[in-house]
C-alpha positions as CSV (number, residue, x, y, z in Angstrom):
1,M,19.6,-22.0,-38.9
2,P,19.1,-18.4,-39.5
3,I,15.7,-16.9,-38.0
4,Q,13.9,-14.2,-40.4
5,S,13.9,-11.1,-38.7
6,S,11.2,-9.2,-41.1
7,G,7.9,-7.9,-39.0
8,F,9.9,-8.5,-35.8
9,N,9.1,-4.9,-34.0
10,F,5.6,-4.7,-35.7
11,G,4.9,-8.3,-34.5
12,Y,6.3,-7.8,-31.2
13,L,3.9,-4.6,-30.5
14,I,0.8,-6.0,-31.5
15,F,1.7,-9.2,-29.1
16,M,2.7,-7.7,-26.4
17,L,-0.3,-4.9,-26.5
18,P,-2.6,-6.6,-24.1
19,G,0.0,-7.0,-21.7
20,L,0.6,-3.2,-22.4
21,L,-2.9,-2.1,-21.6
22,L,-3.2,-4.3,-18.4
23,S,0.0,-2.5,-16.8
24,L,-1.1,0.6,-17.9
25,W,-4.3,-0.1,-16.3
26,A,-2.7,-1.2,-13.1
27,Q,-0.4,1.9,-12.8
28,A,-3.1,3.8,-12.9
29,K,-5.2,1.9,-10.4
30,V,-2.2,1.8,-7.8
31,K,-2.0,5.9,-8.6
32,G,-5.9,6.3,-8.4
33,A,-6.1,4.6,-4.7
34,Y,-3.0,5.6,-3.5
35,S,-4.0,9.6,-4.1
36,K,-7.2,8.7,-2.6
37,W,-6.2,7.0,0.7
38,S,-3.1,9.3,1.4
39,Q,-5.6,12.0,1.9
40,V,-7.7,10.4,4.5
41,Q,-6.1,10.5,7.7
42,N,-6.3,7.3,10.1
43,S,-8.5,7.1,13.2
44,G,-4.8,7.0,15.4
45,S,-3.2,9.4,13.7
46,V,0.0,7.6,13.0
47,T,2.2,7.7,10.5
48,G,3.9,5.2,8.5
49,V,7.4,5.5,11.0
50,E,4.7,5.2,14.1
51,T,3.0,2.3,13.0
52,A,6.4,0.5,12.1
53,E,7.2,1.0,15.7
54,H,3.8,0.4,17.1
55,L,3.6,-3.4,14.9
56,K,7.4,-4.1,15.5
57,P,7.6,-5.5,19.0
58,R,4.0,-7.0,19.1
59,V,4.9,-9.3,15.8
60,G,8.5,-9.9,16.9
61,L,10.4,-7.7,14.3
62,Q,12.2,-5.6,17.3
63,N,15.2,-6.2,15.2
64,V,14.1,-4.4,11.5
65,T,15.2,-0.9,11.5
66,V,13.0,2.1,10.1
67,T,14.6,4.3,7.3
68,R,13.2,6.8,5.0
69,V,14.0,6.7,1.2
70,Q,13.5,9.1,-1.7
71,G,10.5,8.9,-3.9
72,Q,6.9,7.9,-4.2
73,L,5.8,4.4,-3.3
74,T,9.5,3.2,-3.1
75,D,8.8,1.6,0.0
76,H,10.5,-1.6,0.4
77,Y,12.0,-4.2,3.1
78,D,15.6,-5.3,2.6
79,P,16.2,-8.7,3.9
80,R,20.1,-8.0,3.6
81,S,20.1,-5.4,6.5
82,D,16.9,-6.0,8.2
83,K,15.8,-2.4,7.1
84,L,12.6,-1.3,6.1
85,A,12.8,1.8,3.9
86,L,10.0,3.8,3.8
87,S,9.4,6.9,1.3
88,Q,8.5,10.3,2.2
89,G,4.7,10.5,1.6
90,V,4.3,7.3,3.7
91,A,7.1,7.4,6.4
92,D,5.8,11.2,7.7
93,A,1.8,11.0,7.0
94,P,-0.7,9.8,9.3
95,S,-2.7,8.3,6.4
96,V,-4.7,5.1,5.5
97,A,-2.3,4.7,2.8
98,A,0.9,5.3,4.7
99,M,-0.4,2.6,7.3
100,A,-1.4,-0.2,4.8
101,I,1.8,0.6,2.7
102,T,4.3,0.3,5.8
103,A,2.0,-3.1,7.4
104,H,2.7,-4.5,3.7
105,E,6.6,-3.9,3.9
106,L,6.4,-5.5,7.7
107,G,4.6,-8.1,6.0
108,H,7.8,-9.1,4.2
109,A,10.2,-8.6,7.1
110,L,7.8,-11.1,8.9
111,Q,8.4,-13.7,6.0
112,D,12.0,-13.3,6.1
113,K,11.9,-14.0,9.8
114,E,10.1,-17.0,9.0
115,G,11.7,-18.3,6.2
116,Y,8.8,-18.1,3.6
117,G,9.4,-20.7,1.2
118,P,8.3,-18.2,-1.9
119,M,10.1,-15.2,-0.7
120,R,13.4,-17.6,0.1
121,L,12.9,-19.1,-3.8
122,R,12.6,-15.6,-5.0
123,Q,15.8,-14.4,-3.4
124,M,17.6,-17.5,-4.9
125,I,16.8,-17.1,-8.1
126,V,17.5,-13.0,-8.3
127,P,21.5,-13.8,-9.7
128,L,19.6,-15.7,-12.6
129,V,16.9,-13.2,-13.4
130,G,20.1,-10.4,-14.0
131,L,21.6,-12.9,-16.2
132,G,18.3,-13.5,-18.5
133,S,17.1,-9.9,-18.3
134,N,20.3,-8.6,-19.6
135,I,22.4,-11.4,-21.0
136,G,19.1,-13.5,-22.5
137,L,18.0,-10.3,-24.2
138,I,21.4,-9.4,-25.9
139,L,21.5,-13.2,-27.0
140,I,18.2,-13.1,-28.6
141,M,19.0,-10.1,-30.3
142,I,22.4,-11.0,-31.8
143,G,21.0,-14.1,-32.7
144,L,18.3,-12.6,-33.9
145,A,20.5,-10.1,-36.0
146,L,23.0,-13.0,-37.1
147,Q,20.2,-15.3,-37.8
148,L,21.5,-18.3,-35.1
149,T,18.7,-20.1,-34.1
150,G,21.0,-21.8,-31.2
151,L,22.0,-18.3,-29.6
152,F,18.8,-17.4,-29.9
153,T,17.3,-20.2,-27.9
154,I,19.8,-20.0,-25.4
155,G,18.8,-16.4,-25.0
156,V,14.9,-17.5,-24.8
157,I,16.1,-20.0,-22.1
158,L,17.7,-17.3,-20.0
159,F,15.0,-14.6,-20.4
160,A,12.4,-17.4,-19.1
161,S,14.3,-16.8,-15.6
162,T,12.2,-13.6,-15.2
163,T,9.2,-14.8,-15.8
164,V,9.7,-17.7,-13.3
165,F,10.5,-14.4,-10.6
166,S,7.4,-12.9,-11.7
167,L,5.2,-16.4,-11.0
168,V,7.3,-16.7,-7.6
169,T,6.5,-12.9,-6.8
170,L,3.0,-13.7,-7.1
171,P,2.2,-15.4,-3.4
172,V,5.2,-13.4,-1.9
173,E,3.2,-10.0,-2.5
174,F,-0.5,-11.6,-1.8
175,N,0.9,-13.2,1.3
176,A,2.5,-10.0,2.8
177,S,-1.1,-8.1,1.9
178,K,-2.8,-10.7,3.8
179,R,-0.3,-10.5,6.4
180,A,-0.4,-6.5,6.6
181,K,-4.3,-6.6,6.9
182,A,-4.5,-9.0,9.9
183,M,-1.8,-7.1,11.6
184,L,-3.3,-3.7,11.2
185,Q,-6.9,-5.6,12.6
186,D,-5.1,-7.6,15.2
187,N,-3.1,-4.7,16.6
188,G,-5.9,-2.0,17.0
189,L,-4.6,0.0,14.3
190,V,-7.9,-0.5,11.8
191,R,-10.7,0.6,13.4
192,S,-13.4,1.3,11.4
193,E,-15.0,-0.2,7.9
194,E,-13.8,2.8,5.9
195,E,-10.3,2.3,7.3
196,S,-10.7,-1.6,6.6
197,K,-11.7,-0.7,3.1
198,G,-8.9,2.0,2.4
199,V,-6.6,-0.7,3.1
200,A,-7.8,-3.3,1.2
201,Q,-8.0,-1.0,-1.7
202,V,-4.5,0.2,-1.6
203,L,-3.2,-3.3,-1.2
204,D,-5.1,-4.9,-3.7
205,A,-4.6,-2.3,-6.3
206,A,-0.7,-3.0,-5.9
207,A,-1.2,-6.5,-6.4
208,W,-2.5,-6.1,-9.9
209,T,1.0,-4.7,-10.9
210,Y,2.0,-7.8,-10.3
211,V,-0.4,-9.8,-11.9
212,A,0.4,-7.5,-14.7
213,G,4.0,-7.7,-14.2
214,L,3.7,-11.2,-14.8
215,I,0.9,-11.3,-17.7
216,T,3.4,-9.1,-19.7
217,S,6.4,-11.6,-18.9
218,L,4.2,-14.2,-19.9
219,F,3.1,-12.6,-23.7
220,Q,7.0,-11.7,-24.0
221,L,8.6,-14.8,-23.6
222,F,5.8,-16.6,-25.7
223,Y,6.6,-14.7,-28.5
224,Y,10.3,-15.3,-28.4
225,I,9.3,-18.9,-28.2
226,S,7.0,-18.8,-30.8
227,M,9.9,-17.3,-33.0
228,A,12.1,-20.1,-32.2
229,G,9.3,-22.6,-33.3
230,R,8.8,-20.8,-36.7
231,A,12.7,-21.0,-37.2
232,S,12.5,-24.6,-36.0
233,G,9.8,-25.3,-38.7
234,R,11.5,-23.5,-41.3
235,R,14.5,-26.1,-40.9
236,R,12.5,-29.1,-40.9
């Protein structure tokens, strides 16, 4: 059954506007929190690397290797190699932001060590997400261009995996931040109300980017589903 493509771009932009605005707000919130707290030195004057080396033996992560990576806010933990990669502004900066971000990534390392369920699930669906975000969108576009409802629907189903990934990511990131706050507090790196506030602001701002990502993905998925529904209705 053919799918009408007229008005697609305009309708898509209108449908996605709330998600786009939320994403822009979340990114601004992250940049603002990072900019503010990267200028505030933590009371222990420990850099990101020093924070990691201080915490690793105390939380049982001696096997994690700390490395440096180019870019800003490119910090991440790689479970395949047990490597914690810290960006330039985090690795060598004795700031509250650097301390918070490092502890967050160590939170992921702890999740990996303990076999945290949502993290395992997220790792399992990564290959499917690759298909959904690439092949799924290709099938949607081809189905739209050739007016083939069946092909379009398969593309929508594959694309839905990206929404599932965004959904599973939320508990992974929230839990890593919760672990980070506890690690810093329990091991004496957060020593004042101001530092506790700064750590919370940096990590909470970052969490909003994942919320925005999920909402944006949901809006996109709902838009495609609505197109398939309209096509099915015309067929009936």
